[in-house]
Phi, psi and omega in degrees: 000151180193201182233144179279172185290342179274357178077011182281337177081164178243167178299138178275156180296152177286163184305315178301320178300313180296319179296313182297316180295319176299314182297320179299312181294315181295315180293323177299317178296314182298327181277326189241344186056028179055038183291317181250317179237136175256137182258140180228151170259133173053040178267145176299155182301319178242104193287354178270358178226155175253077180271121181257076179251010179081000183259069176251111182289156178294317177224137177224150180242114182252139176293133179262122178230125175048048177062019173227156182274133183264115169047214183280160183289161175267328183227136176230152178229132170252135180244120184203184179200167171257142182206159174247126181246144177247130176238095184065241179269355183261145176240135180229134178268134176250119182259073184292322182292319178296319177297318180294324178299315179297319180296317179297314178302313180299316181293315182292313185283320183279329185252359177069031178289158184274315182223143175227134182233153171233134172247116175271103188284346174281318181267352182057044180240143175254143174234133179242130177273120184259016179101342177221331182217166171262132177240158176279103179198142175245007182270126176261115178287334177291311183275347182058049181210148170275111184300334178299332179287352181261002188282342185236142180288149178299149178061020180233095179269011178289131179299143174246115185060038175082007182245136174253135180302147180300305177220134179296147179288322180233149177271145177283129178296146180272000000 
């Protein structure tokens, strides 16, 4: 998400989108302390430049080298959904997952990223771009983690959008 050059702005993400991206970054920190990869929300692909080409991933994982971030990310995640919106008497379909697929392909192929993922938060499905196709997978071989395990905050078994995590990452102290 971002702003156009006229300053009119674009639609901001919905609350589930914001929660999932926050949870992924927070859980990644809690599990790894950003020792090898640092996670960012809405960071430009190449953080040493301010390139406004519209390709800002929702979550990106950058390799940490000598206390500075190295170049473009290795792994990116887009969080989106498909929805039907009603405006008075008009109905409009929003194809967020299809839009995210094009964005992931552009980021992986144009910027040489290693892995690109999409999380459809309405259907609770992950898509991984393997360089030629999208497959149903939430496992990142680069990060060595199932990204689905990062969707929920520790000690919070409260369902988010009707889903309860399979297993909590951390146990609540008694």
